[in-house]
Structures are given as C-alpha cells and as structure tokens.
C-alpha beads as a LAMMPS data file, in Angstrom:
LAMMPS data file: protein, C-alpha beads

237 atoms
236 bonds

1 atom types
1 bond types

-500.0 500.0 xlo xhi
-500.0 500.0 ylo yhi
-500.0 500.0 zlo zhi

Masses

1 110.0

Atoms # bond

1 1 1 2.923 10.447 -24.423
2 1 1 3.257 11.700 -20.213
3 1 1 2.442 9.150 -18.105
4 1 1 -0.224 10.158 -15.848
5 1 1 0.354 8.755 -12.387
6 1 1 -1.858 9.697 -8.857
7 1 1 -0.588 8.809 -5.592
8 1 1 -3.503 7.080 -3.430
9 1 1 -3.344 7.819 0.685
10 1 1 -5.389 6.170 2.747
11 1 1 -5.859 8.290 6.105
12 1 1 -7.589 7.412 9.578
13 1 1 -6.872 10.737 12.021
14 1 1 -3.434 11.269 10.347
15 1 1 -4.091 15.544 10.644
16 1 1 -0.902 15.673 12.457
17 1 1 1.397 14.092 9.880
18 1 1 -0.738 14.310 6.461
19 1 1 0.213 17.813 5.286
20 1 1 3.526 17.024 5.131
21 1 1 2.925 13.738 3.425
22 1 1 1.244 15.651 0.408
23 1 1 3.696 18.512 0.611
24 1 1 6.819 15.860 0.114
25 1 1 4.803 14.045 -2.783
26 1 1 4.299 17.882 -4.464
27 1 1 7.858 18.545 -3.660
28 1 1 9.300 14.989 -5.177
29 1 1 6.616 14.498 -7.483
30 1 1 5.358 17.872 -8.815
31 1 1 3.236 15.828 -11.781
32 1 1 1.910 13.525 -9.607
33 1 1 -1.383 14.012 -8.783
34 1 1 -2.653 13.194 -4.846
35 1 1 -6.001 11.450 -3.977
36 1 1 -6.182 11.492 0.130
37 1 1 -8.845 8.769 1.265
38 1 1 -10.516 10.070 4.482
39 1 1 -11.657 7.206 6.147
40 1 1 -14.042 7.989 8.768
41 1 1 -11.282 10.632 10.355
42 1 1 -13.024 11.505 14.074
43 1 1 -10.038 14.709 13.820
44 1 1 -9.255 17.237 11.036
45 1 1 -7.488 15.065 8.945
46 1 1 -9.594 16.075 5.709
47 1 1 -9.439 19.634 6.516
48 1 1 -5.467 19.535 6.637
49 1 1 -5.832 18.054 3.457
50 1 1 -7.933 20.345 1.483
51 1 1 -5.914 22.653 2.666
52 1 1 -2.831 22.238 1.077
53 1 1 -4.607 22.971 -1.680
54 1 1 -2.600 20.159 -3.805
55 1 1 -4.929 16.687 -3.056
56 1 1 -8.460 15.461 -3.984
57 1 1 -10.154 14.491 -0.692
58 1 1 -13.236 11.767 -0.671
59 1 1 -14.722 11.797 3.004
60 1 1 -16.083 8.444 3.325
61 1 1 -18.925 8.892 5.583
62 1 1 -17.672 5.429 7.794
63 1 1 -14.467 4.264 8.547
64 1 1 -14.138 1.349 6.106
65 1 1 -10.790 0.261 7.376
66 1 1 -7.620 0.471 5.325
67 1 1 -8.902 -2.210 2.555
68 1 1 -11.677 -0.470 2.017
69 1 1 -9.961 2.760 1.758
70 1 1 -7.543 1.814 -0.574
71 1 1 -9.901 0.154 -3.114
72 1 1 -11.598 3.083 -3.141
73 1 1 -8.680 4.910 -4.403
74 1 1 -7.796 2.561 -7.127
75 1 1 -11.421 2.230 -8.322
76 1 1 -11.053 6.621 -8.613
77 1 1 -7.706 5.627 -10.511
78 1 1 -9.444 3.124 -12.638
79 1 1 -11.811 5.114 -13.525
80 1 1 -10.152 8.048 -14.296
81 1 1 -7.408 6.468 -16.741
82 1 1 -4.339 6.524 -14.563
83 1 1 -0.982 4.797 -15.846
84 1 1 0.636 4.375 -12.632
85 1 1 -1.005 4.443 -9.132
86 1 1 1.246 4.274 -5.940
87 1 1 0.484 3.692 -2.502
88 1 1 1.675 5.854 0.343
89 1 1 0.610 6.151 4.041
90 1 1 -0.507 9.085 5.595
91 1 1 1.329 9.086 9.030
92 1 1 4.777 9.652 7.307
93 1 1 6.520 6.136 7.468
94 1 1 6.938 6.361 3.576
95 1 1 9.356 8.738 1.999
96 1 1 8.069 10.678 -0.680
97 1 1 11.753 11.112 -1.819
98 1 1 11.643 7.526 -2.452
99 1 1 9.229 7.477 -4.535
100 1 1 10.633 7.461 -7.732
101 1 1 12.542 3.961 -6.929
102 1 1 9.391 2.314 -6.823
103 1 1 7.603 3.922 -9.776
104 1 1 10.479 3.386 -12.189
105 1 1 10.239 -0.306 -12.413
106 1 1 6.528 -0.056 -13.504
107 1 1 7.347 3.017 -16.004
108 1 1 10.014 0.875 -17.923
109 1 1 7.806 -1.892 -17.899
110 1 1 10.392 -4.426 -15.817
111 1 1 7.450 -4.805 -13.130
112 1 1 3.650 -4.353 -12.964
113 1 1 4.111 -3.692 -8.956
114 1 1 7.183 -2.847 -7.321
115 1 1 7.353 -2.818 -3.328
116 1 1 9.101 -0.609 -1.077
117 1 1 11.263 -2.714 0.865
118 1 1 12.898 -1.618 4.170
119 1 1 15.022 -4.548 4.700
120 1 1 17.380 -4.046 1.353
121 1 1 19.712 -1.066 2.847
122 1 1 21.248 -0.971 6.412
123 1 1 19.314 2.594 7.402
124 1 1 15.697 4.019 8.108
125 1 1 13.200 2.712 10.598
126 1 1 12.796 -1.480 10.481
127 1 1 9.698 -1.695 12.641
128 1 1 9.858 -3.328 16.179
129 1 1 10.898 -6.769 16.837
130 1 1 7.438 -8.490 16.662
131 1 1 6.958 -6.914 13.369
132 1 1 9.718 -7.973 12.141
133 1 1 8.900 -11.729 13.135
134 1 1 5.737 -11.468 11.445
135 1 1 6.977 -10.257 8.415
136 1 1 9.657 -12.958 8.505
137 1 1 6.554 -15.431 9.033
138 1 1 4.619 -13.646 5.824
139 1 1 7.504 -13.832 3.758
140 1 1 7.755 -17.867 4.517
141 1 1 4.257 -17.800 3.871
142 1 1 4.597 -16.036 0.248
143 1 1 7.579 -18.472 -0.622
144 1 1 6.016 -21.720 0.221
145 1 1 2.623 -20.587 -1.630
146 1 1 3.463 -18.899 -4.441
147 1 1 7.768 -19.901 -4.874
148 1 1 7.971 -15.837 -4.908
149 1 1 10.513 -14.387 -2.053
150 1 1 9.697 -11.062 -1.115
151 1 1 11.475 -9.281 1.970
152 1 1 8.605 -6.915 3.058
153 1 1 5.286 -8.303 2.173
154 1 1 3.505 -6.203 4.311
155 1 1 5.137 -3.101 2.721
156 1 1 2.454 -0.699 1.916
157 1 1 4.594 1.561 0.045
158 1 1 4.020 0.296 -3.418
159 1 1 3.730 1.447 -7.039
160 1 1 1.190 -0.164 -9.936
161 1 1 0.553 -0.280 -13.712
162 1 1 -2.429 -0.313 -15.708
163 1 1 -3.632 -3.930 -14.987
164 1 1 -2.587 -3.404 -11.198
165 1 1 -5.192 -1.102 -10.854
166 1 1 -7.486 -2.642 -12.643
167 1 1 -7.039 -6.069 -10.909
168 1 1 -7.103 -3.913 -7.162
169 1 1 -10.180 -1.560 -8.494
170 1 1 -12.043 -5.232 -8.768
171 1 1 -10.925 -6.679 -5.827
172 1 1 -9.352 -6.054 -2.784
173 1 1 -8.792 -7.438 0.580
174 1 1 -10.985 -5.437 3.086
175 1 1 -8.780 -6.194 6.003
176 1 1 -5.071 -5.864 6.603
177 1 1 -4.947 -6.687 3.242
178 1 1 -1.186 -5.845 2.271
179 1 1 -0.088 -9.387 2.213
180 1 1 -3.111 -11.223 0.824
181 1 1 -3.478 -8.155 -2.392
182 1 1 0.278 -9.263 -3.307
183 1 1 -0.505 -13.005 -3.326
184 1 1 -3.848 -12.209 -5.528
185 1 1 -1.496 -10.127 -7.742
186 1 1 1.282 -13.258 -8.217
187 1 1 -1.375 -15.733 -8.417
188 1 1 -2.140 -13.771 -11.792
189 1 1 0.567 -13.967 -13.338
190 1 1 1.581 -10.056 -12.422
191 1 1 5.520 -9.588 -12.364
192 1 1 6.216 -8.104 -8.567
193 1 1 9.528 -6.682 -7.935
194 1 1 10.720 -4.737 -4.240
195 1 1 13.044 -2.146 -4.317
196 1 1 14.829 -1.038 -0.893
197 1 1 13.535 2.485 0.309
198 1 1 14.090 4.503 3.297
199 1 1 11.982 4.584 5.627
200 1 1 11.083 6.163 8.645
201 1 1 9.239 5.996 12.244
202 1 1 5.163 7.890 12.377
203 1 1 5.426 11.620 12.316
204 1 1 2.341 11.824 14.466
205 1 1 -0.240 9.648 15.685
206 1 1 0.114 5.893 16.837
207 1 1 -0.232 2.620 15.202
208 1 1 -4.140 1.196 15.591
209 1 1 -2.261 -2.451 15.263
210 1 1 -2.051 -3.474 18.811
211 1 1 -0.505 -6.858 19.863
212 1 1 -4.040 -8.635 20.146
213 1 1 -4.443 -7.263 16.698
214 1 1 -1.180 -8.377 15.034
215 1 1 -2.428 -12.281 16.400
216 1 1 -5.686 -11.693 14.532
217 1 1 -3.878 -10.482 11.426
218 1 1 -1.170 -13.384 11.233
219 1 1 -4.409 -15.763 11.437
220 1 1 -6.826 -13.963 9.482
221 1 1 -4.464 -13.400 6.437
222 1 1 -2.752 -16.885 6.807
223 1 1 -6.586 -18.913 6.477
224 1 1 -7.266 -16.505 3.502
225 1 1 -3.938 -17.660 1.711
226 1 1 -4.572 -21.057 2.448
227 1 1 -8.094 -21.077 1.746
228 1 1 -7.164 -19.430 -1.854
229 1 1 -4.671 -22.033 -2.228
230 1 1 -7.501 -24.523 -2.143
231 1 1 -10.106 -22.893 -4.181
232 1 1 -7.417 -23.105 -7.140
233 1 1 -6.634 -26.523 -6.664
234 1 1 -10.449 -27.477 -6.574
235 1 1 -10.527 -25.527 -10.010
236 1 1 -7.733 -27.593 -11.536
237 1 1 -9.443 -30.695 -10.800

Bonds

1 1 1 2
2 1 2 3
3 1 3 4
4 1 4 5
5 1 5 6
6 1 6 7
7 1 7 8
8 1 8 9
9 1 9 10
10 1 10 11
11 1 11 12
12 1 12 13
13 1 13 14
14 1 14 15
15 1 15 16
16 1 16 17
17 1 17 18
18 1 18 19
19 1 19 20
20 1 20 21
21 1 21 22
22 1 22 23
23 1 23 24
24 1 24 25
25 1 25 26
26 1 26 27
27 1 27 28
28 1 28 29
29 1 29 30
30 1 30 31
31 1 31 32
32 1 32 33
33 1 33 34
34 1 34 35
35 1 35 36
36 1 36 37
37 1 37 38
38 1 38 39
39 1 39 40
40 1 40 41
41 1 41 42
42 1 42 43
43 1 43 44
44 1 44 45
45 1 45 46
46 1 46 47
47 1 47 48
48 1 48 49
49 1 49 50
50 1 50 51
51 1 51 52
52 1 52 53
53 1 53 54
54 1 54 55
55 1 55 56
56 1 56 57
57 1 57 58
58 1 58 59
59 1 59 60
60 1 60 61
61 1 61 62
62 1 62 63
63 1 63 64
64 1 64 65
65 1 65 66
66 1 66 67
67 1 67 68
68 1 68 69
69 1 69 70
70 1 70 71
71 1 71 72
72 1 72 73
73 1 73 74
74 1 74 75
75 1 75 76
76 1 76 77
77 1 77 78
78 1 78 79
79 1 79 80
80 1 80 81
81 1 81 82
82 1 82 83
83 1 83 84
84 1 84 85
85 1 85 86
86 1 86 87
87 1 87 88
88 1 88 89
89 1 89 90
90 1 90 91
91 1 91 92
92 1 92 93
93 1 93 94
94 1 94 95
95 1 95 96
96 1 96 97
97 1 97 98
98 1 98 99
99 1 99 100
100 1 100 101
101 1 101 102
102 1 102 103
103 1 103 104
104 1 104 105
105 1 105 106
106 1 106 107
107 1 107 108
108 1 108 109
109 1 109 110
110 1 110 111
111 1 111 112
112 1 112 113
113 1 113 114
114 1 114 115
115 1 115 116
116 1 116 117
117 1 117 118
118 1 118 119
119 1 119 120
120 1 120 121
121 1 121 122
122 1 122 123
123 1 123 124
124 1 124 125
125 1 125 126
126 1 126 127
127 1 127 128
128 1 128 129
129 1 129 130
130 1 130 131
131 1 131 132
132 1 132 133
133 1 133 134
134 1 134 135
135 1 135 136
136 1 136 137
137 1 137 138
138 1 138 139
139 1 139 140
140 1 140 141
141 1 141 142
142 1 142 143
143 1 143 144
144 1 144 145
145 1 145 146
146 1 146 147
147 1 147 148
148 1 148 149
149 1 149 150
150 1 150 151
151 1 151 152
152 1 152 153
153 1 153 154
154 1 154 155
155 1 155 156
156 1 156 157
157 1 157 158
158 1 158 159
159 1 159 160
160 1 160 161
161 1 161 162
162 1 162 163
163 1 163 164
164 1 164 165
165 1 165 166
166 1 166 167
167 1 167 168
168 1 168 169
169 1 169 170
170 1 170 171
171 1 171 172
172 1 172 173
173 1 173 174
174 1 174 175
175 1 175 176
176 1 176 177
177 1 177 178
178 1 178 179
179 1 179 180
180 1 180 181
181 1 181 182
182 1 182 183
183 1 183 184
184 1 184 185
185 1 185 186
186 1 186 187
187 1 187 188
188 1 188 189
189 1 189 190
190 1 190 191
191 1 191 192
192 1 192 193
193 1 193 194
194 1 194 195
195 1 195 196
196 1 196 197
197 1 197 198
198 1 198 199
199 1 199 200
200 1 200 201
201 1 201 202
202 1 202 203
203 1 203 204
204 1 204 205
205 1 205 206
206 1 206 207
207 1 207 208
208 1 208 209
209 1 209 210
210 1 210 211
211 1 211 212
212 1 212 213
213 1 213 214
214 1 214 215
215 1 215 216
216 1 216 217
217 1 217 218
218 1 218 219
219 1 219 220
220 1 220 221
221 1 221 222
222 1 222 223
223 1 223 224
224 1 224 225
225 1 225 226
226 1 226 227
227 1 227 228
228 1 228 229
229 1 229 230
230 1 230 231
231 1 231 232
232 1 232 233
233 1 233 234
234 1 234 235
235 1 235 236
236 1 236 237
C-alpha cells in the first residue's frame, strides 16, 4: 500500500523563495502532496504558490505566527488521513533533496519523528554564532529535562508519522514552537531521531528573529519547558 505523504510549508512573505521550494519538492518527491499555509502574508506569497499548479494553499486571514500556521497544516494532514507529514520552511533553507533522509526512519518504523540536523556533517549553512549558542543552550535544556540528546532542536525540518500528526493536530506550541514541540513528543514517549542534512542560507527575504526576539525566544521556551516539567511532577504525586 502506498504511503501518503504531505509537505507542510508555513510561509510569511516568502514570495521570492516559495516557488523554488515547491518546485524542489515536486522534483525530489513527485508523489508527495504539498500544502502551503500562507500566514497572512502582505506580499504575493499566495499567488506565487498557486501559480505553480502543484500546491494546495490555505490563506490565513491574519498572521498567526509559526505555531498557528504549522498546526493548521497538521490539522489538515490529520483530517485527510496522511501517513507522513514533513515540515519544510518556505525560505529555501531546507533542501528538498534531503527529504528522503528524514522520511526514511519514519516510513521504516525506526522513529515517530525524525529531525534534520545541520550539525552532523561538515558542510552547508550552520547559522550565525549567536544562533548556534542558542541551539547549544536548548540542547542542554532538553537533555536536562528529558535525558534525550538532540544536536539541533530548533530545526524546523522534520518528518512525523500518524501518531505525531495526531498529537500536533491536537496541540502545538504557538510561539517559537520548535523546541517545545519536540519536548512534547518526548514526554509522550515518542521515538525522536535526528539525521544529518544539508541546509542553505535563505533564498530571499530576511529572518523575523531579531536579537531582542531571540532573548524573548529563549526565556519563553525555557519557562514553557520548566512549567511542563512542574505540571508533570505535580500529577505524579
């Protein structure tokens, strides 16, 4: 029986790169459906995505942020019965040619979630020094709270099977969600693996994460993870 797969692409003002991302997915995974979540873009992201003729586009009336956009994609995948959903950014940083690397462990039953890490191979874009410092901090935090070691917990390049799709359809963190979402899966007993992938710099536009937002990101996610741990300890009493 054929495995039904869907690519979820959250996109906010990515008109300059979204067409190339869709074309890359179609080239490397021709049997994969493509869903673009246009998160209230003020540019022509939606029109460019639709013009490819290869993607279904959901236009959110307002900007919900990455968490709301991604959960919209998982709700769609859950309701339409997909076996595997992959998350891939609309800015061109995630290489569609690497999709098979994150899909294979899920399809083969070795993992319920597989994350593409930029730190497993000595090649490709590895982000700024400040971003790498934040990644190391979150690596430490996840290891301290879940005893699970990940090298790139902020990576949004990931694949999930049916149980993961169902989990994220029911709940997905709403603000800078990548780290907290992985903690949610680990605490539900999901098998989460990483695999090395090649990543690139943005194909167009600029990141919305400023230094000030980065500080907010670290504080917010840290508090969310700690509060979740405290709630679990309280329930165990």
